[in-house]
C-alpha positions in Angstrom: 47.7 100.8 139.6 50.0 102.8 137.3 48.5 106.2 136.5 51.3 107.7 134.4 54.6 106.7 132.8 56.0 110.3 133.4 58.1 109.5 136.6 59.7 106.5 135.0 60.3 108.2 131.7 62.1 111.2 133.3 64.2 108.8 135.5 65.3 106.8 132.5 66.0 109.8 130.2 68.3 111.0 133.0 70.0 107.6 133.2 70.5 107.4 129.4 72.0 110.9 129.2 74.2 110.5 132.2 75.6 107.3 130.7 76.6 108.9 127.4 80.4 109.2 127.1 80.2 112.5 125.2 78.2 114.0 128.1 80.6 112.8 130.8 81.7 116.4 131.7 78.3 117.9 131.3 76.0 118.5 134.4 72.8 116.5 133.6 70.3 118.0 136.0 66.9 116.7 137.2 64.7 119.8 137.1 65.6 123.5 137.6 69.0 124.8 138.3 70.4 125.5 141.8 72.3 128.6 142.7 75.5 126.9 141.5 76.1 128.2 138.0 79.8 127.1 137.9 79.2 124.3 135.4 79.9 125.6 131.9 77.7 123.1 130.2 74.4 121.8 131.6 71.4 119.9 130.4 68.2 120.1 132.5 65.4 117.5 132.2 62.0 118.6 133.4 62.7 122.3 133.2 63.1 125.2 130.7 63.6 128.8 131.7 60.5 130.1 129.9 58.4 127.0 130.2 55.4 126.9 132.3 55.3 123.1 132.7 58.0 120.6 133.4 56.0 117.9 131.7 52.7 118.0 129.8 50.5 114.9 129.5 47.4 113.9 127.7 45.6 110.6 128.2 42.8 108.8 126.5 41.4 105.3 126.3 43.3 103.0 124.0 40.2 101.1 122.8 36.7 100.2 123.7 36.5 98.5 127.1 38.7 101.1 128.8 41.3 98.6 130.0 44.3 100.5 128.8 45.1 104.1 128.1 47.4 106.0 125.7 49.5 108.7 127.2 51.2 111.4 125.2 54.1 113.0 127.2 56.0 116.1 126.4 59.1 116.6 128.7 60.6 120.1 128.8 64.4 120.4 128.7 67.1 123.0 128.5 70.7 122.8 127.4 73.2 125.6 128.1 76.8 126.4 127.2 78.6 129.4 128.8 82.1 130.9 129.0 83.8 134.0 130.1 84.6 135.2 126.6 82.5 136.9 123.9 82.6 134.0 121.4 78.9 133.5 120.7 79.5 131.1 117.8 81.5 128.8 120.0 78.6 128.7 122.6 76.0 128.2 119.9 78.0 125.3 118.4 78.5 123.8 121.9 74.8 124.0 122.8 73.7 122.4 119.5 76.3 119.7 120.1 74.8 119.0 123.5 71.3 118.8 122.1 72.7 116.7 119.2 73.8 114.1 121.8 70.3 114.0 123.3 68.9 113.5 119.8 71.4 110.7 119.1 70.5 109.0 122.4 66.9 109.0 121.3 67.4 108.0 117.6 67.2 104.5 116.3 70.4 103.1 114.9 71.9 99.9 113.5 72.8 98.9 117.0 69.3 99.9 118.3 66.9 99.6 115.4 63.7 99.9 117.4 62.3 103.3 118.2 63.8 104.3 121.5 61.7 103.3 124.5 63.6 105.0 127.4 64.6 101.6 128.7 61.1 100.2 128.2 59.2 102.9 130.0 57.4 104.3 126.9 56.5 103.0 123.4 58.8 105.6 121.8 60.5 108.9 122.5 62.1 111.6 120.3 63.4 115.1 120.3 60.7 117.4 118.9 61.2 121.1 119.3 63.9 123.7 120.2 64.2 127.4 120.9 67.7 129.1 120.9 68.5 131.9 123.3 71.7 133.8 123.3 73.1 136.3 125.8 76.2 138.4 126.2 76.7 139.3 129.9 79.9 138.6 131.8 80.7 136.3 128.9 78.7 134.4 126.3 75.8 132.1 126.9 73.7 130.0 124.5 70.7 128.1 125.7 68.5 125.8 123.8 65.1 124.9 125.2 63.8 121.6 123.8 61.1 119.0 124.2 61.2 115.2 124.3 57.9 113.8 123.1 56.9 110.3 124.2 54.0 107.9 123.7 53.2 105.4 126.4 50.5 102.8 127.2 49.2 102.5 130.7 
């Protein structure tokens, strides 16, 4: 019996982001970073540097009879842009463009008028929060911690 849509939701969010042409040169990472920091642009799904949880879930019965449950899912994420120069504006613009691609992937459009469902794994998903971090050390770095909030039925 299915106890959570979290594994499928993360898997499909990664599939969706890795398929976006605008993110073809971006490392889309499942979870925390490895020691290889050579990629200049990265998106992490299921990890944020200051976050305590990769994913938070909350479940409750959908209705009387306890046959189905609603699941609220909050997936942590982190986008980062870095370079060897001191141009913080460029890094900030880059990281917001990365998160903009995530938001566009999760936004309904004329081509996809239904609320995005992460390929049918959840009822809906959308980008909900963000926290910008900036750093000047051996170049410039801008990072944006974000969350993707989903609602599922199990």
